[in-house]
C-alpha positions as CSV (number, residue, x, y, z in Angstrom):
1,M,92.3,-4.3,73.5
2,F,95.3,-2.2,71.7
3,S,96.1,-0.6,75.2
4,S,96.5,-4.0,76.7
5,M,98.7,-5.0,73.8
6,D,100.8,-2.0,74.0
7,V,103.1,-3.4,77.0
8,D,105.7,-0.7,77.0
9,S,102.9,2.0,76.8
10,S,104.6,3.6,73.9
11,G,101.4,4.3,72.0
12,E,102.1,2.0,69.3
13,I,102.1,-1.8,68.8
14,D,105.5,-2.8,68.0
15,F,106.6,-6.0,66.1
16,E,107.4,-8.0,69.3
17,E,104.0,-6.9,71.0
18,F,102.1,-8.1,68.0
19,G,104.0,-11.2,67.6
20,E,103.3,-12.1,71.3
21,L,99.6,-11.6,70.6
22,M,99.6,-13.7,67.5
23,L,101.4,-16.5,69.5
24,R,98.8,-16.5,72.2
25,H,95.9,-16.5,69.6
26,R,97.6,-19.4,67.8
27,Y,97.8,-21.4,71.0
28,L,94.2,-20.6,72.0
29,M,92.6,-21.3,68.6
30,S,94.7,-24.6,68.4
31,R,92.8,-25.7,71.5
32,F,89.5,-24.0,70.8
33,E,87.4,-27.1,70.9
34,E,89.1,-28.4,74.0
35,F,88.5,-25.0,75.8
36,S,84.9,-24.7,74.5
37,T,84.2,-28.1,75.9
38,Y,84.9,-26.6,79.4
39,F,82.7,-23.6,78.8
40,I,79.5,-25.6,78.0
41,P,79.1,-27.1,81.5
42,I,80.2,-23.9,83.3
43,D,77.3,-21.8,81.5
44,A,74.7,-23.7,83.9
45,D,71.8,-21.6,82.5
46,K,72.9,-22.1,78.9
47,N,72.4,-18.6,77.9
48,G,76.0,-18.2,76.3
49,V,77.1,-15.9,79.1
50,L,79.3,-16.6,82.1
51,D,78.2,-14.8,85.1
52,I,80.0,-14.3,88.3
53,R,77.9,-16.8,90.0
54,E,78.8,-19.5,87.6
55,M,82.4,-18.7,87.6
56,N,82.5,-18.9,91.4
57,V,80.8,-22.5,91.3
58,V,83.5,-23.3,89.1
59,L,86.3,-21.9,91.4
60,A,84.7,-23.8,94.4
61,S,84.8,-27.1,92.6
62,V,88.6,-26.6,92.4
63,D,88.8,-25.4,96.0
64,E,89.6,-21.9,95.1
65,S,88.3,-18.7,96.6
66,P,85.5,-16.9,95.0
67,F,86.3,-13.7,92.7
68,S,87.3,-10.8,95.0
69,E,85.6,-7.4,94.3
70,E,88.9,-6.5,92.6
71,E,88.8,-9.4,90.3
72,I,85.3,-8.8,89.3
73,A,86.1,-5.3,88.8
74,F,89.2,-6.1,86.5
75,L,86.9,-8.7,84.6
76,Y,84.4,-6.0,84.0
77,Q,86.9,-3.4,83.0
78,K,88.5,-5.9,80.5
79,T,85.2,-6.7,78.9
80,R,84.0,-3.2,79.0
81,E,80.9,-4.3,81.1
82,K,79.5,-6.4,78.4
83,D,78.4,-10.0,78.8
84,F,81.3,-12.4,79.5
85,T,80.7,-14.6,76.4
86,W,83.1,-17.4,75.4
87,E,84.5,-15.0,72.8
88,K,85.2,-12.3,75.5
89,F,86.7,-14.9,77.6
90,I,89.2,-15.7,74.7
91,E,89.9,-12.0,74.2
92,V,90.6,-11.5,77.7
93,L,93.2,-14.5,77.8
94,L,94.7,-12.9,74.7
95,V,95.6,-9.8,76.6
96,I,96.4,-10.6,80.2
C-alpha cells in the first residue's frame, strides 16, 4: 500500500502524497454505508468475498465487458492474492 502512495517513487511518503490518501479515505468513509449497500447484492453467495465471476456479473449488468486477464492480474497484485473483501475493495480504491 505504501508503494502505491509513493507517487513520485522517492521512497518516502511526502506531505502531499499523505494528504491525497487522507482526502480519498475521508471521501470513501463519508459514503461507506452507501458503498456497502452496493456490495451486498454483488456478493451473490454471501460469503463476504467478491470473486471475479460476481464482479463480471455486475459489469455485464451495466453493459461493460468482463475483466480482462490484465485487469484480473492487477486486482490480484493489489490485494496480494488475498480474498477481495469489502475492506480490500476500499483499500484498492484508496491507492488507485
